[in-house]
Backbone bond lengths (Angstrom), bond angles and torsions (degrees), N, CA, C in turn:
res aa  C-N    CA-C-N  psi(-1)  N-CA   C-N-CA  omega(-1)  CA-C   N-CA-C  phi
1 X - - - 1.444 - - 1.528 107.92 -
2 X 1.312 115.88 144.54 1.468 119.40 179.59 1.531 111.24 -140.21
3 X 1.279 115.06 160.26 1.469 123.68 178.76 1.516 108.96 -130.66
4 X 1.310 115.68 142.82 1.453 121.81 -175.70 1.495 110.60 -123.23
5 X 1.359 115.03 148.36 1.474 119.78 170.95 1.527 105.55 -138.58
6 X 1.367 113.94 148.86 1.467 119.74 -176.37 1.505 110.70 -140.19
7 X 1.314 115.91 137.71 1.445 121.80 175.12 1.531 107.55 -125.68
8 X 1.338 115.92 137.35 1.452 119.91 -176.13 1.540 110.74 -122.81
9 X 1.307 116.49 156.92 1.414 125.62 176.32 1.531 113.33 61.09
10 X 1.331 118.58 39.98 1.459 122.36 176.60 1.505 107.74 -78.93
11 X 1.298 118.51 131.00 1.453 121.86 -172.43 1.532 113.31 -83.72
12 X 1.329 115.50 53.52 1.436 123.09 176.13 1.518 106.83 -134.79
13 X 1.337 116.62 144.39 1.433 121.53 -178.96 1.535 111.03 -63.17
14 X 1.344 119.99 137.91 1.461 121.53 178.92 1.508 113.74 -59.02
15 X 1.312 116.46 -29.83 1.484 121.83 177.86 1.525 110.96 -62.28
16 X 1.314 116.28 -40.12 1.458 121.30 -179.77 1.543 110.69 -73.91
17 X 1.306 118.11 -36.52 1.435 122.66 177.99 1.527 111.80 -68.03
18 X 1.314 116.17 -35.16 1.476 121.89 -179.00 1.500 111.52 -61.03
19 X 1.348 118.21 -35.19 1.453 122.26 179.45 1.522 110.32 -63.34
20 X 1.340 117.23 -42.34 1.446 121.76 -179.92 1.544 111.63 -70.90
21 X 1.310 117.43 -38.60 1.475 121.23 -179.93 1.528 110.99 -66.00
22 X 1.337 116.20 -32.76 1.462 118.42 177.74 1.536 112.58 -65.73
23 X 1.350 115.95 -28.09 1.456 119.82 177.99 1.522 114.79 -69.33
24 X 1.356 115.78 -32.77 1.455 117.35 -173.20 1.533 114.68 -104.55
25 X 1.343 116.33 -8.88 1.479 119.03 -179.42 1.534 111.63 -60.14
26 X 1.318 117.90 133.92 1.486 125.58 179.48 1.546 113.07 65.88
27 X 1.329 117.76 26.34 1.447 123.27 176.82 1.499 111.55 -107.21
28 X 1.343 120.23 147.79 1.461 120.00 172.51 1.529 108.76 -60.68
29 X 1.349 115.52 150.89 1.467 118.73 -173.52 1.516 113.49 -61.59
30 X 1.333 116.44 -36.78 1.502 117.94 -179.72 1.518 110.17 -65.29
31 X 1.316 117.62 -39.54 1.469 120.04 177.96 1.517 110.20 -69.40
32 X 1.326 117.54 -38.09 1.472 121.79 179.07 1.522 110.19 -63.87
33 X 1.294 117.10 -40.92 1.504 121.44 176.49 1.515 110.87 -60.09
34 X 1.334 115.21 -43.26 1.462 118.42 -179.57 1.544 111.65 -66.99
35 X 1.348 116.44 -41.78 1.465 120.77 177.05 1.516 110.67 -59.20
36 X 1.330 118.29 -46.34 1.460 120.79 -177.53 1.539 111.38 -68.46
37 X 1.323 117.13 -32.93 1.450 120.64 -177.88 1.522 110.49 -68.95
38 X 1.343 118.62 -36.32 1.460 121.48 -170.97 1.540 113.42 -107.76
39 X 1.302 118.13 5.44 1.461 120.24 175.21 1.520 110.70 -91.47
40 X 1.358 117.59 126.22 1.473 118.91 -175.55 1.519 112.36 -85.85
41 X 1.303 116.93 67.75 1.495 121.21 176.51 1.550 107.21 -127.52
42 X 1.325 115.00 148.02 1.467 120.34 -179.93 1.510 112.30 -65.90
43 X 1.345 116.70 -30.85 1.458 119.89 -178.34 1.507 114.35 -74.27
44 X 1.343 117.31 -10.07 1.451 120.87 179.24 1.534 113.80 -67.18
45 X 1.299 116.53 -35.14 1.447 119.78 -176.88 1.527 113.59 -62.76
46 X 1.344 118.72 -53.62 1.507 117.68 177.28 1.521 111.61 -67.77
47 X 1.308 117.96 -31.65 1.464 120.72 179.81 1.545 111.54 -67.63
48 X 1.326 114.73 -39.70 1.500 120.07 178.00 1.508 109.40 -63.33
49 X 1.315 117.15 -44.13 1.449 121.29 178.43 1.541 111.41 -62.79
50 X 1.308 115.34 -39.07 1.451 120.12 -179.94 1.562 111.48 -68.95
51 X 1.356 117.16 -39.20 1.435 120.82 177.76 1.525 112.31 -64.63
52 X 1.359 116.61 -39.91 1.442 120.07 176.01 1.503 110.93 -63.56
53 X 1.315 118.45 -35.49 1.455 122.94 178.21 1.543 112.01 -67.27
54 X 1.359 114.21 -41.58 1.459 118.70 176.27 1.520 112.27 -63.62
55 X 1.322 116.93 -38.96 1.469 120.64 179.68 1.542 108.55 -66.79
56 X 1.336 116.83 -42.04 1.487 119.43 179.31 1.524 110.10 -64.47
57 X 1.324 117.75 -37.90 1.453 121.39 178.19 1.539 110.37 -61.78
58 X 1.334 115.15 -41.14 1.460 120.37 -176.63 1.535 109.40 -68.72
59 X 1.320 117.83 -40.65 1.473 122.11 -178.38 1.496 111.63 -71.57
60 X 1.338 117.83 -47.82 1.439 121.71 -172.29 1.531 114.82 -81.88
61 X 1.301 116.02 -40.34 1.471 121.55 -175.80 1.521 114.71 -85.56
62 X 1.343 116.43 -35.66 1.470 120.38 -174.63 1.532 114.24 -118.99
63 X 1.346 117.70 1.75 1.458 123.62 179.65 1.546 112.82 52.62
64 X 1.352 114.45 45.43 1.452 119.40 178.57 1.549 109.04 -90.34
65 X 1.334 114.49 152.11 1.452 120.77 -179.25 1.532 110.23 -80.50
66 X 1.299 117.24 125.20 1.465 122.34 -177.97 1.543 112.80 -60.57
67 X 1.318 116.73 -34.25 1.462 122.03 -177.67 1.531 111.72 -65.39
68 X 1.312 117.35 -28.62 1.473 121.71 -176.49 1.521 113.85 -93.40
69 X 1.324 117.92 -5.03 1.472 119.77 -174.60 1.510 111.97 -78.09
70 X 1.341 114.96 145.35 1.452 121.61 170.20 1.516 109.65 -140.56
71 X 1.338 116.13 161.43 1.454 121.81 -178.27 1.533 108.09 -79.40
72 X 1.327 117.81 104.53 1.450 122.10 -174.18 1.532 109.98 -82.70
73 X 1.291 116.97 -47.97 1.471 121.57 -178.99 1.532 111.06 -133.48
74 X 1.321 115.57 140.39 1.448 121.47 176.33 1.507 108.10 -142.91
75 X 1.333 117.49 109.79 1.431 122.25 -175.38 1.497 111.64 -125.74
76 X 1.340 114.57 152.38 1.482 119.61 175.53 1.532 106.83 -134.45
77 X 1.341 113.54 139.72 1.457 120.04 176.32 1.526 108.69 -128.93
78 X 1.319 115.37 157.58 1.455 118.50 -179.10 1.491 111.55 -81.40
79 X 1.310 115.23 133.86 1.491 122.72 177.00 1.509 107.28 -94.64
80 X 1.318 115.66 -169.76 1.481 119.40 177.76 1.500 111.91 -66.90
81 X 1.326 114.90 148.07 1.482 121.90 179.94 1.497 110.08 -96.88
82 X 1.323 119.08 130.53 1.453 124.12 175.26 1.535 107.41 -86.23
83 X 1.306 114.77 123.44 1.473 119.70 -175.88 1.535 108.31 -101.97
84 X 1.320 116.98 122.63 1.443 124.62 -179.30 1.506 111.49 -123.80
85 X 1.290 119.00 159.11 1.482 122.85 178.21 1.516 109.10 -116.79
86 X 1.364 113.70 145.78 1.450 120.99 175.56 1.510 108.60 -128.15
87 X 1.332 115.72 133.98 1.458 121.10 -177.02 1.529 108.83 -68.51
88 X 1.363 113.96 139.17 1.472 120.01 177.47 1.542 109.05 -127.74
89 X 1.266 115.42 -171.66 1.472 121.81 -175.73 1.511 111.58 -65.41
90 X 1.332 117.06 152.45 1.472 126.08 174.58 1.510 113.03 58.12
91 X 1.324 119.03 32.99 1.455 121.60 175.70 1.516 114.16 76.36
92 X 1.266 117.90 12.22 1.487 119.86 179.14 1.543 108.49 -95.32
93 X 1.301 114.61 179.82 1.472 120.01 178.32 1.477 111.00 -149.08
94 X 1.336 115.90 157.16 1.446 120.60 174.30 1.506 109.91 -121.63
95 X 1.282 116.11 157.55 1.438 121.72 -175.95 1.559 109.78 -93.13
96 X 1.336 114.74 136.13 1.438 119.72 173.43 1.513 108.30 -113.48
97 X 1.330 117.90 125.10 1.434 121.88 -178.12 1.541 109.07 -101.90
98 X 1.302 116.73 118.86 1.474 123.05 179.18 1.499 105.41 -103.12
99 X 1.323 116.95 107.09 1.457 121.57 -173.35 1.551 110.90 -87.78
100 X 1.330 115.57 151.37 1.453 120.69 177.82 1.542 108.95 -122.33
101 X 1.361 115.80 163.95 1.470 121.31 -176.29 1.490 110.82 -129.67
102 X 1.313 115.17 150.34 1.463 124.30 169.04 1.521 106.30 -114.51
103 X 1.322 117.01 118.57 1.478 121.50 -175.37 1.500 109.25 -111.47
104 X 1.353 118.19 132.36 1.450 122.41 176.87 1.535 108.24 -125.02
105 X 1.342 116.76 133.29 1.448 122.10 -176.35 1.541 107.18 -130.16
106 X 1.324 116.95 132.73 1.484 122.65 178.26 1.521 107.85 -123.97
107 X 1.347 114.33 129.22 1.474 120.75 173.49 1.518 107.87 -110.05
108 X 1.308 115.60 142.56 1.451 121.03 -178.71 1.528 109.63 -134.15
109 X 1.308 115.23 153.98 1.463 121.12 -179.53 1.526 109.20 -86.73
110 X 1.329 116.20 129.83 1.455 121.36 -179.09 1.542 108.74 -73.71
111 X 1.331 114.75 145.45 1.465 118.33 179.24 1.492 112.45 -78.29
């Protein structure tokens, strides 16, 4: 049995989120929580919140044991890009792309 949690439109680049997700994939949830708490990356904050949500979904919706849970799948996809302009020399401008992410996390009970 598995439980899933999803967060969309997180204002962090998917490339930066992928680094954090690689750290917690296939880890027990207690170890994953510790990794996210003590890793100094900006993507850890929304990922930690998402992992707590997935654990709560597993416990409340499917009556799974927290001690047996592990992070089975952790995926990130690119969301819409916010396009902004910045003034440059001689009246011109350059485009700044602010990328967003959609993060999906699945926890599963170990056999």
